[in-house]
C-alpha positions as CSV (number, residue, x, y, z in Angstrom):
1,M,8.5,-16.2,-19.5
2,N,12.0,-17.5,-18.8
3,Q,14.2,-14.6,-20.0
4,F,14.7,-13.2,-16.5
5,Q,15.5,-16.4,-14.6
6,P,19.3,-16.4,-15.3
7,L,19.5,-12.9,-14.0
8,L,18.5,-14.0,-10.5
9,T,22.2,-14.7,-9.8
10,D,23.4,-11.6,-11.7
11,W,24.7,-9.0,-9.3
12,A,24.2,-6.3,-12.0
13,Y,20.5,-7.1,-12.1
14,W,20.0,-6.5,-8.4
15,W,22.3,-3.5,-8.0
16,P,19.8,-0.8,-9.0
17,W,17.3,-2.2,-6.5
18,L,20.0,-2.3,-3.7
19,H,21.3,1.1,-4.6
20,A,17.7,2.5,-4.3
21,L,18.1,2.3,-0.6
22,L,20.2,5.5,-0.7
23,P,17.5,7.8,-2.0
24,L,14.9,5.9,0.2
25,A,17.0,6.6,3.3
26,I,17.3,10.3,2.5
27,F,13.5,10.4,2.0
28,M,13.0,8.5,5.3
29,I,15.2,10.9,7.3
30,L,13.5,13.9,6.0
31,G,10.1,12.5,6.9
32,W,11.4,11.4,10.3
33,L,12.8,14.9,11.1
34,W,9.4,16.4,10.2
35,S,7.7,13.9,12.5
36,V,10.0,14.9,15.4
37,Y,9.3,18.6,14.7
38,K,5.5,18.0,14.6
39,H,5.5,15.4,17.4
40,N,3.3,13.2,15.2
41,V,4.4,10.2,13.1
42,H,1.3,9.6,11.0
43,G,3.0,11.3,8.1
44,V,4.7,8.0,7.5
45,D,1.4,6.7,6.0
46,V,1.7,9.3,3.3
47,M,5.3,8.3,2.7
48,W,4.4,4.6,2.1
49,A,3.5,4.9,-1.5
50,G,6.3,7.4,-2.0
51,Y,8.8,4.7,-0.9
52,I,7.5,2.3,-3.5
53,F,7.2,4.7,-6.4
54,L,10.7,6.1,-5.6
55,T,12.1,2.6,-5.7
56,A,10.6,1.8,-9.1
57,F,11.5,5.2,-10.5
58,Y,15.1,5.0,-9.3
59,V,15.6,1.6,-10.9
60,A,13.9,2.9,-14.1
61,L,16.5,5.7,-14.3
62,Q,19.2,3.0,-14.6
63,Q,17.5,1.7,-17.7
64,S,17.4,3.0,-21.3
65,L,13.9,4.5,-20.7
66,T,12.6,3.1,-24.0
67,H,10.8,-0.1,-23.0
68,P,7.0,0.1,-23.2
69,R,6.5,-1.9,-20.1
70,L,8.7,0.5,-18.1
71,W,6.4,3.4,-19.0
72,L,3.3,1.4,-18.4
73,V,4.5,0.4,-14.9
74,L,5.6,3.9,-14.0
75,L,2.2,5.3,-15.1
76,L,0.2,2.8,-13.1
77,A,2.5,3.1,-10.1
78,G,2.2,6.9,-10.3
79,L,-1.6,6.7,-10.4
80,W,-1.7,4.3,-7.5
81,G,0.9,6.1,-5.3
82,G,-0.3,9.6,-6.1
83,R,-4.0,8.9,-5.3
84,L,-3.2,7.0,-2.1
85,S,-0.7,9.6,-0.8
86,L,-3.1,12.5,-1.6
87,H,-6.0,10.7,0.1
88,L,-4.0,10.1,3.2
89,A,-2.5,13.6,3.3
90,V,-5.9,15.2,3.1
91,R,-7.4,12.8,5.6
92,N,-4.6,13.3,8.2
93,W,-4.1,17.0,7.7
94,G,-4.4,18.8,11.0
95,Q,-5.5,15.6,12.8
96,P,-3.9,14.3,16.0
97,E,-1.7,11.2,15.8
98,D,-3.6,8.0,15.0
99,H,-4.4,5.7,17.9
100,R,-2.1,3.0,16.5
101,Y,0.9,5.3,16.7
102,R,-0.1,6.7,20.1
103,S,-0.1,3.1,21.4
104,I,3.4,2.5,19.9
105,R,4.6,5.8,21.3
106,A,3.4,4.8,24.8
107,N,5.0,1.4,24.6
108,N,8.3,2.8,23.5
109,S,8.8,5.8,25.8
110,P,11.0,7.5,26.7
111,H,13.0,8.7,23.7
112,F,10.3,7.6,21.2
113,W,11.4,10.4,19.0
114,L,14.6,8.5,18.3
115,K,13.2,5.0,18.4
116,S,10.6,6.0,15.8
117,L,13.4,6.3,13.3
118,Y,13.8,2.5,13.1
119,I,10.5,1.3,14.7
120,I,8.3,3.3,12.4
121,F,10.2,4.8,9.5
122,G,12.9,2.3,9.0
123,L,10.6,-0.7,9.2
124,Q,8.2,0.8,6.7
125,L,11.1,1.7,4.3
126,L,12.3,-1.9,4.3
127,L,8.8,-3.4,3.8
128,A,8.1,-1.0,0.9
129,W,11.5,-1.7,-0.6
130,V,10.7,-5.5,-0.7
131,I,7.1,-5.0,-1.8
132,A,8.3,-2.9,-4.7
133,L,10.0,-6.0,-6.3
134,P,7.3,-6.6,-9.0
135,L,7.8,-3.0,-10.2
136,V,11.5,-3.4,-10.0
137,A,11.4,-6.5,-12.2
138,A,8.9,-5.2,-14.6
139,V,10.7,-1.9,-15.4
140,Q,13.9,-3.8,-16.1
141,S,12.3,-6.1,-18.7
142,P,13.1,-5.4,-22.4
143,A,10.5,-8.0,-23.5
144,D,7.5,-7.0,-25.6
145,I,4.3,-6.2,-23.8
146,N,1.9,-9.2,-23.8
147,F,-1.5,-10.3,-22.7
148,L,-0.4,-10.6,-19.0
149,D,0.6,-7.0,-19.1
150,W,-2.8,-5.8,-20.2
151,L,-4.5,-8.1,-17.8
152,G,-2.3,-6.8,-15.0
153,G,-3.0,-3.2,-16.0
154,V,-6.7,-3.8,-15.9
155,L,-6.5,-5.4,-12.4
156,V,-4.4,-2.5,-11.2
157,L,-6.9,0.1,-12.5
158,A,-9.8,-1.9,-11.1
159,G,-8.0,-2.1,-7.7
160,I,-7.2,1.7,-7.6
161,S,-10.8,2.5,-8.6
162,F,-12.3,0.1,-6.0
163,E,-10.1,1.5,-3.3
164,A,-10.8,5.1,-4.3
165,V,-14.6,4.7,-4.3
166,A,-14.4,2.9,-0.9
167,D,-12.2,5.7,0.5
168,Q,-14.6,8.4,-0.8
169,Q,-17.6,6.7,0.6
170,L,-16.0,6.4,4.0
171,S,-14.8,10.0,4.0
172,Q,-18.2,11.3,3.1
173,F,-19.8,9.1,5.9
174,R,-17.3,10.4,8.5
175,S,-17.8,14.0,7.5
176,Q,-21.4,13.9,8.8
177,P,-21.6,14.5,12.5
178,E,-24.7,12.4,13.0
179,N,-22.7,9.3,11.9
180,K,-20.3,9.5,14.8
181,G,-20.1,6.1,16.4
182,Q,-22.2,4.5,13.6
183,V,-21.2,1.8,11.1
184,L,-21.0,2.5,7.4
185,D,-22.9,-0.4,5.8
186,T,-23.9,1.0,2.4
187,G,-22.3,1.2,-1.0
188,L,-19.2,-1.0,-1.3
189,W,-19.2,-1.3,2.5
190,A,-22.3,-3.3,2.4
191,W,-20.5,-6.0,0.4
192,S,-17.2,-6.0,2.3
193,R,-16.1,-4.7,5.8
194,H,-12.9,-3.5,4.2
195,P,-13.4,-2.8,0.5
196,N,-10.4,-0.3,0.6
197,Y,-8.1,-3.1,1.7
198,F,-9.5,-5.4,-0.9
199,G,-8.9,-2.8,-3.6
200,E,-5.3,-2.5,-2.4
201,A,-4.7,-6.2,-2.6
202,L,-6.2,-6.4,-6.1
203,T,-3.9,-3.6,-7.2
204,W,-0.8,-5.6,-6.1
205,W,-1.9,-8.8,-7.7
206,G,-2.2,-6.7,-10.9
207,F,1.3,-5.4,-10.4
208,Y,2.5,-9.0,-10.0
209,L,1.0,-9.9,-13.4
210,L,3.1,-7.2,-15.0
211,A,6.1,-8.7,-13.3
212,L,5.1,-12.2,-14.4
213,A,4.8,-11.0,-18.0
214,A,8.5,-10.1,-17.6
215,G,9.3,-13.6,-16.3
216,A,9.7,-12.5,-12.7
217,W,7.5,-15.3,-11.2
218,W,9.5,-15.1,-8.0
219,S,8.2,-11.6,-7.2
220,V,5.0,-13.3,-6.0
221,L,6.4,-12.7,-2.5
222,S,5.2,-9.1,-2.9
223,P,1.4,-9.6,-3.4
224,L,1.4,-12.4,-0.9
225,L,3.1,-10.2,1.7
226,V,0.7,-7.3,1.0
227,T,-2.3,-9.6,1.3
228,L,-1.0,-11.0,4.6
229,L,-0.3,-7.6,6.0
230,L,-3.8,-6.4,5.0
231,L,-5.6,-9.4,6.5
232,K,-3.5,-10.3,9.5
233,V,-1.3,-7.4,10.6
234,S,-2.0,-3.8,9.8
235,G,-5.3,-4.0,8.0
236,V,-8.4,-6.1,8.9
237,S,-7.1,-7.6,12.1
238,L,-5.7,-4.4,13.6
239,T,-8.8,-2.3,12.6
240,E,-11.2,-4.8,14.1
241,K,-9.3,-5.4,17.3
242,T,-10.7,-2.3,19.0
243,I,-13.5,-1.1,16.7
244,H,-16.1,-2.9,18.8
245,E,-15.4,-0.5,21.7
246,R,-15.9,2.5,19.5
247,R,-18.8,1.2,17.4
248,P,-21.1,-1.3,19.3
249,A,-23.2,-1.9,16.1
250,Y,-20.1,-3.5,14.5
251,A,-20.9,-6.9,16.0
252,D,-24.1,-7.1,13.9
253,Y,-22.2,-5.8,10.9
254,I,-19.7,-8.6,11.1
255,K,-22.5,-11.2,11.0
256,R,-24.0,-9.7,7.8
257,T,-20.9,-8.7,5.9
258,S,-17.9,-10.4,4.3
259,A,-14.7,-9.4,6.0
260,F,-12.6,-8.9,2.8
261,I,-13.7,-10.3,-0.6
262,P,-16.9,-8.4,-1.7
263,W,-20.0,-10.7,-1.4
264,P,-23.7,-10.0,-1.2
265,P,-24.6,-9.2,2.4
266,K,-26.8,-11.4,4.5
267,P,-30.3,-10.1,5.2
268,R,-30.8,-8.2,8.4
């Protein structure tokens, strides 16, 4: 558990992570240019997982590529990032810009096309780069795989599965015209108002266990930050800020259903 602690002051240990900013910046600029062309920035949502996987993969390229934990982490990160990016790409394809980004655009006009480079794309790059720290630590560990790795892997797979099922249930619900303006309160959504966000948080606590198995206890900043963002910033709080206006039945849904952690619903 302590084999990585001396490396916290080792510049060579941090250099691959710092150097990853270069390919991330190239990826960011390409996505930004596409958003300017399309006059729509919601493609940055698809890029989010790409930022994180690219960070881990770039750091892994600096290693010998022989450590079992490195392959385990890249496999799990690829499953997580690939599923999330594909889901968001399919959901957003051909759709107008999300209301969150329309609001940001209105508040930062004129010249939002330029401001979006740092307000939207740059900020998300830096957040993803920091959040990727458990993956960065885990892929650099030469230590043998242990129980925490397996436990972390199980949590990651459970989180990915939970989020995927929640996303599929929501997509199916929204695809039916008769549900417009209604509230999804069946399946996982009967137990949590935001089961997709819960699955995402569970995934990152799983990634943290992989990093903890490598001795990187300090990377707890990442799952804490993800959980905070999901609960108080871009997830639960932001979603529920205006949803009452679009779905009047949501007030009753709040009374019956846990906000985040799945829990049996209260009777109607």
